[in-house]
Biopython code that builds the backbone (N, CA, C, O; Angstrom):
import numpy as np
from Bio.PDB.StructureBuilder import StructureBuilder

atoms = [
    (1, "MET", "N", (0.566, -1.382, -0.087)),
    (1, "MET", "CA", (-0.177, 0.015, -0.153)),
    (1, "MET", "C", (0.893, 0.788, -0.059)),
    (1, "MET", "O", (1.890, 0.470, 0.589)),
    (2, "GLU", "N", (0.774, 1.773, -0.648)),
    (2, "GLU", "CA", (1.346, 3.530, -1.072)),
    (2, "GLU", "C", (0.456, 4.472, -0.024)),
    (2, "GLU", "O", (-0.762, 4.339, 0.093)),
    (3, "TYR", "N", (1.105, 5.269, 0.585)),
    (3, "TYR", "CA", (1.112, 6.568, 1.476)),
    (3, "TYR", "C", (1.539, 7.692, 1.133)),
    (3, "TYR", "O", (2.665, 8.014, 0.754)),
    (4, "LYS", "N", (0.317, 8.492, 1.317)),
    (4, "LYS", "CA", (0.876, 9.883, 1.257)),
    (4, "LYS", "C", (1.603, 10.711, 2.031)),
    (4, "LYS", "O", (1.604, 10.046, 3.067)),
    (5, "GLN", "N", (2.073, 11.448, 2.219)),
    (5, "GLN", "CA", (2.299, 12.236, 3.481)),
    (5, "GLN", "C", (1.032, 13.415, 3.867)),
    (5, "GLN", "O", (0.256, 14.122, 3.224)),
    (6, "LEU", "N", (1.194, 13.276, 4.618)),
    (6, "LEU", "CA", (-0.582, 14.357, 4.978)),
    (6, "LEU", "C", (-0.005, 15.452, 6.172)),
    (6, "LEU", "O", (0.838, 15.382, 7.066)),
    (7, "THR", "N", (-0.744, 16.278, 5.774)),
    (7, "THR", "CA", (0.245, 17.705, 6.838)),
    (7, "THR", "C", (-0.964, 18.354, 7.549)),
    (7, "THR", "O", (-1.934, 18.927, 7.053)),
    (8, "PRO", "N", (-0.589, 18.067, 9.101)),
    (8, "PRO", "CA", (-1.570, 18.053, 9.893)),
    (8, "PRO", "C", (-2.252, 20.085, 9.715)),
    (8, "PRO", "O", (-1.741, 21.145, 9.356)),
    (9, "MET", "N", (-3.241, 19.757, 10.083)),
    (9, "MET", "CA", (-4.152, 21.228, 10.300)),
    (9, "MET", "C", (-3.961, 21.941, 11.185)),
    (9, "MET", "O", (-4.680, 21.621, 12.131)),
    (10, "PHE", "N", (-3.100, 23.111, 11.477)),
    (10, "PHE", "CA", (-3.218, 23.833, 12.320)),
    (10, "PHE", "C", (-4.322, 25.609, 12.696)),
    (10, "PHE", "O", (-4.115, 26.779, 12.374)),
    (11, "TYR", "N", (-5.025, 25.180, 13.196)),
    (11, "TYR", "CA", (-5.628, 26.738, 13.247)),
    (11, "TYR", "C", (-5.473, 27.721, 13.385)),
    (11, "TYR", "O", (-6.085, 28.501, 12.655)),
    (12, "ASN", "N", (-4.769, 28.116, 14.172)),
    (12, "ASN", "CA", (-3.934, 29.469, 14.913)),
    (12, "ASN", "C", (-2.204, 29.597, 14.401)),
    (12, "ASN", "O", (-1.339, 28.746, 14.194)),
    (13, "SER", "N", (-2.222, 30.902, 14.337)),
    (13, "SER", "CA", (-0.948, 30.818, 13.430)),
    (13, "SER", "C", (0.251, 30.704, 14.913)),
    (13, "SER", "O", (1.319, 30.101, 15.022)),
    (14, "GLU", "N", (-0.363, 31.400, 15.692)),
    (14, "GLU", "CA", (0.716, 31.692, 16.891)),
    (14, "GLU", "C", (0.911, 29.816, 17.268)),
    (14, "GLU", "O", (1.641, 29.560, 18.225)),
    (15, "PHE", "N", (0.578, 29.200, 16.882)),
    (15, "PHE", "CA", (1.284, 27.646, 17.036)),
    (15, "PHE", "C", (1.898, 27.259, 15.349)),
    (15, "PHE", "O", (1.768, 26.377, 14.501)),
    (16, "ASN", "N", (2.236, 27.863, 15.443)),
    (16, "ASN", "CA", (3.489, 27.541, 14.357)),
    (16, "ASN", "C", (4.447, 26.395, 14.735)),
    (16, "ASN", "O", (4.819, 25.668, 13.814)),
    (17, "ILE", "N", (4.955, 26.112, 16.167)),
    (17, "ILE", "CA", (5.530, 25.847, 16.399)),
    (17, "ILE", "C", (5.264, 24.272, 16.256)),
    (17, "ILE", "O", (6.156, 23.468, 15.984)),
    (18, "GLY", "N", (3.239, 23.766, 16.586)),
    (18, "GLY", "CA", (3.124, 22.572, 17.044)),
    (18, "GLY", "C", (3.433, 21.918, 14.821)),
    (18, "GLY", "O", (3.489, 20.707, 14.611)),
    (19, "TYR", "N", (3.563, 22.865, 13.664)),
    (19, "TYR", "CA", (4.192, 22.367, 12.620)),
    (19, "TYR", "C", (5.566, 21.500, 12.710)),
    (19, "TYR", "O", (5.630, 20.302, 12.435)),
    (20, "GLU", "N", (6.812, 22.425, 13.204)),
    (20, "GLU", "CA", (7.606, 21.790, 13.702)),
    (20, "GLU", "C", (7.408, 20.810, 14.729)),
    (20, "GLU", "O", (7.834, 19.795, 14.178)),
    (21, "VAL", "N", (6.994, 20.442, 15.987)),
    (21, "VAL", "CA", (6.528, 18.964, 16.316)),
    (21, "VAL", "C", (6.148, 18.120, 15.978)),
    (21, "VAL", "O", (6.365, 16.997, 16.432)),
    (22, "TYR", "N", (5.013, 18.599, 14.483)),
    (22, "TYR", "CA", (4.863, 17.501, 13.886)),
    (22, "TYR", "C", (6.021, 16.817, 13.123)),
    (22, "TYR", "O", (6.211, 15.615, 13.315)),
    (23, "GLN", "N", (6.857, 17.553, 12.215)),
    (23, "GLN", "CA", (7.644, 17.082, 11.618)),
    (23, "GLN", "C", (8.913, 16.775, 12.335)),
    (23, "GLN", "O", (9.813, 16.204, 11.721)),
    (24, "PHE", "N", (9.086, 17.173, 13.835)),
    (24, "PHE", "CA", (10.001, 16.525, 14.338)),
    (24, "PHE", "C", (10.041, 14.709, 15.051)),
    (24, "PHE", "O", (10.971, 13.931, 15.262)),
    (25, "MET", "N", (8.203, 14.591, 15.287)),
    (25, "MET", "CA", (7.372, 13.569, 15.468)),
    (25, "MET", "C", (7.511, 12.463, 14.206)),
    (25, "MET", "O", (8.036, 11.350, 14.245)),
    (26, "CYS", "N", (6.917, 13.090, 13.165)),
    (26, "CYS", "CA", (7.010, 12.240, 12.165)),
    (26, "CYS", "C", (8.728, 11.818, 11.794)),
    (26, "CYS", "O", (8.604, 11.192, 10.741)),
    (27, "GLY", "N", (9.672, 11.837, 12.005)),
    (27, "GLY", "CA", (10.708, 11.752, 11.722)),
    (27, "GLY", "C", (11.182, 10.042, 12.819)),
    (27, "GLY", "O", (12.113, 9.245, 12.703)),
    (28, "LEU", "N", (9.950, 10.124, 13.835)),
    (28, "LEU", "CA", (10.409, 9.450, 14.930)),
    (28, "LEU", "C", (8.972, 8.150, 14.819)),
    (28, "LEU", "O", (8.964, 6.932, 14.994)),
    (29, "TYR", "N", (8.083, 8.968, 14.514)),
    (29, "TYR", "CA", (6.643, 7.910, 14.101)),
    (29, "TYR", "C", (6.215, 8.266, 12.884)),
    (29, "TYR", "O", (5.577, 9.286, 12.622)),
    (30, "PRO", "N", (6.736, 7.010, 11.760)),
    (30, "PRO", "CA", (6.158, 7.543, 10.032)),
    (30, "PRO", "C", (4.558, 7.073, 10.361)),
    (30, "PRO", "O", (3.701, 7.628, 9.674)),
    (31, "ASN", "N", (4.294, 6.494, 10.951)),
    (31, "ASN", "CA", (2.625, 6.072, 10.857)),
    (31, "ASN", "C", (1.612, 7.904, 10.728)),
    (31, "ASN", "O", (0.491, 8.143, 10.278)),
    (32, "LEU", "N", (2.390, 8.592, 11.190)),
    (32, "LEU", "CA", (1.833, 10.330, 11.407)),
    (32, "LEU", "C", (1.638, 10.402, 10.292)),
    (32, "LEU", "O", (0.492, 10.780, 10.046)),
    (33, "LYS", "N", (2.631, 10.085, 8.907)),
    (33, "LYS", "CA", (2.478, 10.933, 7.910)),
    (33, "LYS", "C", (1.546, 9.954, 7.412)),
    (33, "LYS", "O", (1.339, 10.153, 6.214)),
    (34, "THR", "N", (0.966, 9.067, 7.827)),
    (34, "THR", "CA", (-0.262, 8.135, 7.233)),
    (34, "THR", "C", (-1.416, 8.522, 7.055)),
    (34, "THR", "O", (-2.093, 8.085, 6.125)),
    (35, "VAL", "N", (-2.027, 9.752, 8.236)),
    (35, "VAL", "CA", (-3.306, 9.941, 8.925)),
    (35, "VAL", "C", (-3.379, 11.285, 8.533)),
    (35, "VAL", "O", (-2.411, 11.965, 8.192)),
    (36, "GLU", "N", (-4.959, 11.781, 8.606)),
    (36, "GLU", "CA", (-4.812, 13.226, 8.507)),
    (36, "GLU", "C", (-4.789, 13.330, 10.330)),
    (36, "GLU", "O", (-5.261, 12.546, 11.153)),
    (37, "ILE", "N", (-4.046, 14.613, 10.525)),
    (37, "ILE", "CA", (-4.616, 15.350, 11.589)),
    (37, "ILE", "C", (-4.640, 16.810, 12.008)),
    (37, "ILE", "O", (-3.894, 17.734, 11.682)),
    (38, "GLU", "N", (-5.892, 16.771, 12.971)),
    (38, "GLU", "CA", (-6.092, 18.275, 12.609)),
    (38, "GLU", "C", (-5.953, 19.109, 14.199)),
    (38, "GLU", "O", (-6.692, 18.755, 15.118)),
    (39, "VAL", "N", (-5.319, 19.807, 14.319)),
    (39, "VAL", "CA", (-5.123, 20.168, 15.642)),
    (39, "VAL", "C", (-5.594, 21.528, 16.102)),
    (39, "VAL", "O", (-5.650, 22.533, 15.393)),
    (40, "ILE", "N", (-5.944, 21.429, 17.445)),
    (40, "ILE", "CA", (-7.259, 22.684, 17.320)),
    (40, "ILE", "C", (-6.922, 23.337, 18.542)),
    (40, "ILE", "O", (-7.059, 22.600, 19.518)),
    (41, "PRO", "N", (-6.570, 24.361, 18.764)),
    (41, "PRO", "CA", (-6.266, 25.232, 20.313)),
    (41, "PRO", "C", (-7.375, 25.216, 20.188)),
    (41, "PRO", "O", (-8.044, 25.189, 19.155)),
    (42, "THR", "N", (-7.825, 25.238, 21.759)),
    (42, "THR", "CA", (-9.234, 25.683, 22.173)),
    (42, "THR", "C", (-9.574, 25.592, 24.123)),
    (42, "THR", "O", (-8.586, 25.282, 24.789)),
    (43, "ASP", "N", (-10.544, 25.786, 24.694)),
    (43, "ASP", "CA", (-10.465, 26.260, 26.349)),
    (43, "ASP", "C", (-10.725, 24.982, 26.816)),
    (43, "ASP", "O", (-11.892, 24.592, 26.859)),
    (44, "LEU", "N", (-9.965, 24.391, 27.112)),
    (44, "LEU", "CA", (-10.303, 22.948, 27.868)),
    (44, "LEU", "C", (-10.291, 23.131, 29.809)),
    (44, "LEU", "O", (-9.800, 22.443, 30.705)),
    (45, "THR", "N", (-11.031, 24.306, 29.792)),
    (45, "THR", "CA", (-10.541, 24.500, 31.451)),
    (45, "THR", "C", (-11.552, 23.686, 32.214)),
    (45, "THR", "O", (-11.254, 23.241, 33.322)),
    (46, "GLU", "N", (-12.929, 23.434, 31.585)),
    (46, "GLU", "CA", (-13.625, 22.436, 31.992)),
    (46, "GLU", "C", (-13.725, 21.317, 32.238)),
    (46, "GLU", "O", (-14.568, 20.705, 32.893)),
    (47, "ASP", "N", (-12.829, 20.995, 31.697)),
    (47, "ASP", "CA", (-12.675, 19.209, 31.251)),
    (47, "ASP", "C", (-11.265, 19.194, 31.957)),
    (47, "ASP", "O", (-10.751, 18.076, 31.950)),
    (48, "ASN", "N", (-10.496, 20.225, 32.589)),
    (48, "ASN", "CA", (-9.449, 19.225, 32.974)),
    (48, "ASN", "C", (-8.172, 18.698, 32.443)),
    (48, "ASN", "O", (-7.564, 17.720, 32.879)),
    (49, "VAL", "N", (-7.993, 19.101, 31.918)),
    (49, "VAL", "CA", (-6.970, 18.631, 30.683)),
    (49, "VAL", "C", (-6.393, 19.869, 29.545)),
    (49, "VAL", "O", (-6.912, 20.779, 28.898)),
    (50, "PHE", "N", (-4.895, 19.253, 29.751)),
    (50, "PHE", "CA", (-4.152, 19.976, 28.402)),
    (50, "PHE", "C", (-4.524, 19.847, 26.801)),
    (50, "PHE", "O", (-4.332, 20.620, 25.862)),
    (51, "GLY", "N", (-5.260, 18.288, 26.900)),
    (51, "GLY", "CA", (-5.158, 17.517, 25.596)),
    (51, "GLY", "C", (-5.903, 16.203, 25.352)),
    (51, "GLY", "O", (-5.750, 15.211, 26.065)),
    (52, "TRP", "N", (-6.726, 16.266, 24.287)),
    (52, "TRP", "CA", (-6.929, 14.750, 23.949)),
    (52, "TRP", "C", (-6.634, 14.575, 22.764)),
    (52, "TRP", "O", (-5.909, 15.345, 22.134)),
    (53, "THR", "N", (-7.198, 13.457, 22.265)),
    (53, "THR", "CA", (-6.802, 13.255, 20.780)),
    (53, "THR", "C", (-8.453, 12.170, 20.256)),
    (53, "THR", "O", (-8.506, 11.081, 20.827)),
    (54, "THR", "N", (-9.139, 12.352, 19.685)),
    (54, "THR", "CA", (-10.271, 11.582, 18.791)),
    (54, "THR", "C", (-9.751, 11.397, 17.637)),
    (54, "THR", "O", (-8.951, 12.136, 17.063)),
    (55, "TYR", "N", (-10.340, 10.087, 17.155)),
    (55, "TYR", "CA", (-10.330, 10.045, 16.049)),
    (55, "TYR", "C", (-11.493, 8.621, 14.957)),
    (55, "TYR", "O", (-11.897, 7.500, 15.269)),
    (56, "ASN", "N", (-11.615, 9.290, 13.940)),
    (56, "ASN", "CA", (-12.051, 7.961, 12.987)),
    (56, "ASN", "C", (-11.657, 7.710, 11.775)),
    (56, "ASN", "O", (-11.479, 8.488, 10.838)),
    (57, "ASN", "N", (-11.523, 6.531, 11.844)),
    (57, "ASN", "CA", (-10.902, 5.904, 10.546)),
    (57, "ASN", "C", (-9.630, 6.396, 10.812)),
    (57, "ASN", "O", (-8.972, 6.140, 11.820)),
    (58, "ASP", "N", (-9.224, 7.263, 9.683)),
    (58, "ASP", "CA", (-7.801, 7.716, 9.472)),
    (58, "ASP", "C", (-7.596, 9.570, 10.132)),
    (58, "ASP", "O", (-6.431, 9.968, 10.141)),
    (59, "GLN", "N", (-8.523, 10.419, 10.554)),
    (59, "GLN", "CA", (-9.038, 11.277, 10.712)),
    (59, "GLN", "C", (-8.997, 11.414, 12.135)),
    (59, "GLN", "O", (-9.705, 10.933, 13.020)),
    (60, "HIS", "N", (-7.929, 12.239, 12.156)),
    (60, "HIS", "CA", (-7.686, 12.474, 13.775)),
    (60, "HIS", "C", (-7.621, 14.252, 14.368)),
    (60, "HIS", "O", (-7.058, 15.257, 13.935)),
    (61, "GLU", "N", (-8.154, 14.083, 15.081)),
    (61, "GLU", "CA", (-8.446, 15.615, 15.938)),
    (61, "GLU", "C", (-7.801, 15.467, 17.304)),
    (61, "GLU", "O", (-7.952, 14.440, 17.965)),
    (62, "ILE", "N", (-6.926, 16.725, 17.813)),
    (62, "ILE", "CA", (-5.880, 16.938, 19.015)),
    (62, "ILE", "C", (-6.708, 18.224, 19.000)),
    (62, "ILE", "O", (-6.839, 19.118, 18.164)),
    (63, "GLU", "N", (-7.309, 17.968, 20.423)),
    (63, "GLU", "CA", (-7.836, 19.786, 21.202)),
    (63, "GLU", "C", (-6.357, 19.815, 21.920)),
    (63, "GLU", "O", (-5.758, 18.954, 22.565)),
    (64, "ILE", "N", (-6.057, 20.990, 21.591)),
    (64, "ILE", "CA", (-5.037, 21.625, 22.850)),
    (64, "ILE", "C", (-5.629, 22.534, 23.552)),
    (64, "ILE", "O", (-6.531, 23.185, 23.025)),
    (65, "HIS", "N", (-5.186, 22.814, 25.123)),
    (65, "HIS", "CA", (-5.839, 24.190, 25.874)),
    (65, "HIS", "C", (-5.004, 25.024, 24.905)),
    (65, "HIS", "O", (-4.082, 24.726, 24.146)),
    (66, "ASP", "N", (-5.630, 26.167, 25.183)),
    (66, "ASP", "CA", (-5.526, 27.593, 24.085)),
    (66, "ASP", "C", (-4.538, 28.421, 24.929)),
    (66, "ASP", "O", (-4.028, 29.488, 24.585)),
    (67, "THR", "N", (-4.336, 27.724, 26.154)),
    (67, "THR", "CA", (-3.246, 29.121, 26.960)),
    (67, "THR", "C", (-2.415, 28.504, 28.027)),
    (67, "THR", "O", (-2.271, 28.740, 29.226)),
    (68, "LEU", "N", (-1.929, 27.658, 27.218)),
    (68, "LEU", "CA", (-0.490, 26.570, 27.847)),
    (68, "LEU", "C", (0.656, 27.723, 27.430)),
    (68, "LEU", "O", (0.640, 28.609, 26.576)),
    (69, "SER", "N", (1.494, 27.377, 28.258)),
    (69, "SER", "CA", (2.945, 28.168, 28.055)),
    (69, "SER", "C", (3.495, 27.174, 26.649)),
    (69, "SER", "O", (2.926, 26.146, 26.282)),
    (70, "GLU", "N", (5.010, 27.912, 25.855)),
    (70, "GLU", "CA", (5.228, 27.137, 24.850)),
    (70, "GLU", "C", (5.544, 25.469, 25.301)),
    (70, "GLU", "O", (5.078, 24.381, 24.960)),
    (71, "LYS", "N", (6.482, 25.882, 26.147)),
    (71, "LYS", "CA", (6.801, 24.321, 26.729)),
    (71, "LYS", "C", (5.872, 22.849, 26.831)),
    (71, "LYS", "O", (6.134, 21.679, 26.554)),
    (72, "ASP", "N", (4.870, 23.426, 27.281)),
    (72, "ASP", "CA", (3.755, 23.020, 28.103)),
    (72, "ASP", "C", (2.398, 22.470, 26.487)),
    (72, "ASP", "O", (1.527, 21.603, 26.553)),
    (73, "PHE", "N", (2.768, 23.432, 25.178)),
    (73, "PHE", "CA", (1.724, 23.037, 24.367)),
    (73, "PHE", "C", (2.722, 22.119, 23.559)),
    (73, "PHE", "O", (2.264, 21.290, 22.773)),
    (74, "ILE", "N", (4.396, 22.293, 23.788)),
    (74, "ILE", "CA", (4.893, 20.611, 22.878)),
    (74, "ILE", "C", (4.866, 19.483, 23.242)),
    (74, "ILE", "O", (4.848, 18.515, 22.481)),
    (75, "THR", "N", (4.855, 19.424, 24.829)),
    (75, "THR", "CA", (4.574, 18.303, 25.324)),
    (75, "THR", "C", (3.337, 17.861, 25.307)),
    (75, "THR", "O", (3.100, 16.660, 25.178)),
    (76, "THR", "N", (2.590, 18.580, 25.407)),
    (76, "THR", "CA", (0.812, 18.336, 25.101)),
    (76, "THR", "C", (1.478, 17.703, 23.837)),
    (76, "THR", "O", (2.057, 16.617, 23.882)),
    (77, "LEU", "N", (1.357, 18.451, 22.716)),
    (77, "LEU", "CA", (1.243, 18.057, 21.391)),
    (77, "LEU", "C", (1.845, 16.586, 21.135)),
    (77, "LEU", "O", (1.209, 15.689, 20.583)),
    (78, "ILE", "N", (3.161, 16.467, 21.613)),
    (78, "ILE", "CA", (3.489, 15.091, 21.802)),
    (78, "ILE", "C", (3.467, 13.963, 22.234)),
    (78, "ILE", "O", (3.935, 12.898, 21.830)),
    (79, "HIS", "N", (2.618, 14.391, 23.492)),
    (79, "HIS", "CA", (1.729, 13.418, 23.906)),
    (79, "HIS", "C", (0.733, 12.845, 23.542)),
    (79, "HIS", "O", (0.284, 11.789, 23.986)),
    (80, "GLU", "N", (0.236, 13.630, 22.544)),
    (80, "GLU", "CA", (-1.365, 13.150, 21.458)),
    (80, "GLU", "C", (-0.573, 12.581, 20.262)),
    (80, "GLU", "O", (-0.833, 11.447, 19.860)),
    (81, "LEU", "N", (0.265, 13.238, 19.752)),
    (81, "LEU", "CA", (0.678, 12.499, 18.791)),
    (81, "LEU", "C", (0.934, 11.016, 18.712)),
    (81, "LEU", "O", (0.506, 10.116, 17.990)),
    (82, "ILE", "N", (1.844, 11.092, 19.783)),
    (82, "ILE", "CA", (2.138, 9.625, 20.699)),
    (82, "ILE", "C", (0.954, 8.769, 20.545)),
    (82, "ILE", "O", (1.176, 7.668, 20.039)),
    (83, "HIS", "N", (-0.580, 9.113, 20.962)),
    (83, "HIS", "CA", (-1.734, 8.710, 20.935)),
    (83, "HIS", "C", (-1.888, 8.493, 19.302)),
    (83, "HIS", "O", (-1.815, 7.320, 18.936)),
    (84, "VAL", "N", (-2.111, 9.589, 18.188)),
    (84, "VAL", "CA", (-2.215, 9.520, 17.139)),
    (84, "VAL", "C", (-1.623, 7.466, 16.586)),
    (84, "VAL", "O", (-2.343, 6.538, 16.219)),
    (85, "ASP", "N", (0.088, 7.526, 16.809)),
    (85, "ASP", "CA", (0.558, 6.832, 16.403)),
    (85, "ASP", "C", (0.042, 5.303, 16.874)),
    (85, "ASP", "O", (-0.155, 4.316, 16.164)),
    (86, "GLN", "N", (-0.070, 5.422, 17.966)),
    (86, "GLN", "CA", (-1.162, 4.175, 18.900)),
    (86, "GLN", "C", (-2.232, 3.911, 18.309)),
    (86, "GLN", "O", (-2.497, 2.727, 18.104)),
    (87, "ASN", "N", (-2.985, 4.775, 17.948)),
    (87, "ASN", "CA", (-4.171, 4.708, 16.998)),
    (87, "ASN", "C", (-4.340, 3.709, 15.563)),
    (87, "ASN", "O", (-5.267, 3.026, 15.128)),
    (88, "VAL", "N", (-2.784, 4.040, 15.031)),
    (88, "VAL", "CA", (-2.807, 3.660, 14.017)),
    (88, "VAL", "C", (-2.094, 2.115, 14.038)),
    (88, "VAL", "O", (-2.430, 1.167, 13.328)),
    (89, "ARG", "N", (-1.048, 2.135, 15.024)),
    (89, "ARG", "CA", (-0.837, 0.536, 15.460)),
    (89, "ARG", "C", (-1.750, -0.132, 16.079)),
    (89, "ARG", "O", (-1.407, -1.209, 16.568)),
    (90, "GLY", "N", (-3.149, 0.314, 16.227)),
    (90, "GLY", "CA", (-3.733, -0.250, 16.795)),
    (90, "GLY", "C", (-4.178, -0.949, 18.418)),
    (90, "GLY", "O", (-4.878, -1.863, 18.853)),
    (91, "LEU", "N", (-3.422, -0.041, 18.855)),
    (91, "LEU", "CA", (-3.245, -0.120, 20.525)),
    (91, "LEU", "C", (-4.324, 0.282, 21.297)),
    (91, "LEU", "O", (-4.304, 1.513, 21.308)),
    (92, "THR", "N", (-5.366, -0.186, 22.024)),
    (92, "THR", "CA", (-6.542, 0.470, 22.492)),
    (92, "THR", "C", (-6.536, 0.413, 23.964)),
    (92, "THR", "O", (-7.369, 0.936, 24.704)),
    (93, "ASP", "N", (-5.132, -0.530, 24.432)),
    (93, "ASP", "CA", (-5.586, -0.698, 26.074)),
    (93, "ASP", "C", (-5.142, 0.856, 26.756)),
    (93, "ASP", "O", (-4.036, 1.386, 26.646)),
    (94, "ASP", "N", (-6.171, 1.326, 27.381)),
    (94, "ASP", "CA", (-5.851, 2.660, 27.669)),
    (94, "ASP", "C", (-5.035, 2.923, 28.942)),
    (94, "ASP", "O", (-4.929, 4.133, 29.144)),
    (95, "THR", "N", (-4.513, 2.271, 29.728)),
    (95, "THR", "CA", (-3.595, 1.934, 30.631)),
    (95, "THR", "C", (-1.982, 1.875, 29.206)),
    (95, "THR", "O", (-1.459, 2.946, 28.899)),
    (96, "GLU", "N", (-1.621, 0.933, 28.754)),
    (96, "GLU", "CA", (-0.584, 0.737, 28.060)),
    (96, "GLU", "C", (-0.877, 2.533, 26.856)),
    (96, "GLU", "O", (0.130, 2.868, 26.232)),
    (97, "ARG", "N", (-1.576, 3.033, 26.753)),
    (97, "ARG", "CA", (-1.341, 3.756, 25.672)),
    (97, "ARG", "C", (-1.090, 4.762, 26.726)),
    (97, "ARG", "O", (-0.293, 5.506, 26.153)),
    (98, "GLU", "N", (-1.331, 5.410, 28.297)),
    (98, "GLU", "CA", (-1.246, 6.322, 28.772)),
    (98, "GLU", "C", (0.087, 6.088, 29.179)),
    (98, "GLU", "O", (0.902, 6.951, 28.853)),
    (99, "ASN", "N", (0.408, 5.309, 29.689)),
    (99, "ASN", "CA", (1.916, 4.710, 29.748)),
    (99, "ASN", "C", (2.929, 5.255, 29.295)),
    (99, "ASN", "O", (3.792, 5.922, 29.866)),
    (100, "GLU", "N", (2.777, 4.866, 27.919)),
    (100, "GLU", "CA", (3.807, 4.990, 26.713)),
    (100, "GLU", "C", (3.782, 6.398, 26.425)),
    (100, "GLU", "O", (4.878, 6.909, 26.191)),
    (101, "ALA", "N", (2.738, 7.150, 26.391)),
    (101, "ALA", "CA", (2.819, 8.266, 26.350)),
    (101, "ALA", "C", (3.210, 9.270, 27.222)),
    (101, "ALA", "O", (3.465, 10.399, 26.802)),
    (102, "TYR", "N", (3.278, 8.988, 28.330)),
    (102, "TYR", "CA", (3.520, 9.623, 29.668)),
    (102, "TYR", "C", (5.475, 9.184, 30.142)),
    (102, "TYR", "O", (6.304, 9.903, 30.701)),
    (103, "ALA", "N", (5.611, 7.697, 29.599)),
    (103, "ALA", "CA", (6.746, 7.734, 29.828)),
    (103, "ALA", "C", (7.928, 8.311, 28.540)),
    (103, "ALA", "O", (9.152, 8.435, 28.600)),
    (104, "LEU", "N", (7.131, 8.532, 27.617)),
    (104, "LEU", "CA", (8.400, 9.145, 26.668)),
    (104, "LEU", "C", (7.927, 10.983, 26.657)),
    (104, "LEU", "O", (8.937, 11.680, 26.747)),
    (105, "GLU", "N", (6.946, 11.593, 26.589)),
    (105, "GLU", "CA", (6.517, 12.937, 26.665)),
    (105, "GLU", "C", (8.142, 13.862, 26.881)),
    (105, "GLU", "O", (8.706, 14.534, 26.018)),
    (106, "HIS", "N", (8.519, 13.656, 28.060)),
    (106, "HIS", "CA", (9.414, 14.459, 28.663)),
    (106, "HIS", "C", (10.741, 14.504, 28.022)),
    (106, "HIS", "O", (11.472, 15.490, 28.115)),
    (107, "THR", "N", (11.116, 13.216, 27.235)),
    (107, "THR", "CA", (12.212, 13.182, 26.982)),
    (107, "THR", "C", (11.922, 13.321, 25.452)),
    (107, "THR", "O", (12.861, 13.783, 24.804)),
    (108, "LEU", "N", (11.173, 13.110, 24.995)),
    (108, "LEU", "CA", (10.990, 13.584, 23.370)),
    (108, "LEU", "C", (10.952, 14.877, 23.387)),
    (108, "LEU", "O", (11.613, 15.338, 22.457)),
    (109, "THR", "N", (10.124, 16.215, 24.495)),
    (109, "THR", "CA", (9.985, 17.129, 24.976)),
    (109, "THR", "C", (11.601, 17.432, 24.612)),
    (109, "THR", "O", (11.940, 17.933, 23.540)),
    (110, "ASN", "N", (12.425, 17.097, 25.543)),
    (110, "ASN", "CA", (13.821, 17.507, 25.517)),
    (110, "ASN", "C", (14.221, 17.547, 24.184)),
    (110, "ASN", "O", (14.363, 18.571, 23.515)),
    (111, "GLN", "N", (14.448, 16.075, 23.718)),
    (111, "GLN", "CA", (15.158, 16.285, 22.683)),
    (111, "GLN", "C", (14.756, 17.010, 21.255)),
    (111, "GLN", "O", (15.500, 17.289, 20.315)),
    (112, "PHE", "N", (12.914, 17.288, 21.444)),
    (112, "PHE", "CA", (13.043, 18.293, 20.095)),
    (112, "PHE", "C", (13.502, 20.099, 20.679)),
    (112, "PHE", "O", (13.476, 21.093, 19.954)),
    (113, "LEU", "N", (13.773, 20.073, 21.709)),
    (113, "LEU", "CA", (14.047, 21.672, 22.219)),
    (113, "LEU", "C", (15.335, 21.805, 22.052)),
    (113, "LEU", "O", (15.739, 22.967, 22.092)),
    (114, "ASN", "N", (16.246, 20.836, 21.844)),
    (114, "ASN", "CA", (17.107, 20.861, 21.644)),
    (114, "ASN", "C", (18.061, 20.578, 20.552)),
    (114, "ASN", "O", (19.288, 20.676, 20.580)),
    (115, "VAL", "N", (16.989, 20.067, 19.215)),
    (115, "VAL", "CA", (17.430, 19.688, 17.836)),
    (115, "VAL", "C", (16.685, 21.102, 17.725)),
    (115, "VAL", "O", (17.603, 21.613, 17.083)),
    (116, "THR", "N", (15.644, 22.267, 17.851)),
    (116, "THR", "CA", (15.094, 23.236, 17.886)),
    (116, "THR", "C", (15.863, 24.770, 18.196)),
    (116, "THR", "O", (15.813, 25.842, 17.593)),
    (117, "ASN", "N", (16.626, 24.300, 19.496)),
    (117, "ASN", "CA", (17.538, 25.445, 20.418)),
    (117, "ASN", "C", (15.810, 26.252, 20.719)),
    (117, "ASN", "O", (15.954, 27.469, 20.598)),
    (118, "CYS", "N", (14.831, 26.012, 20.941)),
    (118, "CYS", "CA", (13.534, 26.459, 21.498)),
    (118, "CYS", "C", (13.708, 27.077, 23.006)),
    (118, "CYS", "O", (12.726, 27.498, 23.618)),
]
sb = StructureBuilder()
sb.init_structure("model")
sb.init_model(0)
sb.init_chain("A")
sb.init_seg("    ")
for serial, (resi, resn, name, xyz) in enumerate(atoms, 1):
    if name == "N":
        sb.init_residue(resn, " ", resi, " ")
    sb.init_atom(name, np.array(xyz, "f"), 0.0, 1.0, " ", f" {name:<3s}", serial, name[0])
structure = sb.get_structure()
């Protein structure tokens, strides 16, 4: 099966760093290139979360709280992109999903920050 690279949609220009995070993560998680990803900054205060991912077939939506610091935005986007990769791989166990995402998010955030000098 041949895959084309899909570009995530970022709806707020102040989150251009999100595209850099996406490119970084694609280097580590090639599955991200095979699905449509929409990233939407929104107020998640009432939900008491920094972000979450929903999906339907190959369309993934990541909502990220709209007032995060740059580092928290990067960490949250990395965490949620790991979930997108897990969706593609078919990993459905919630405990395994969260353990993997939490175990990697800070290491990958630091790698990203070192590569981009943010």
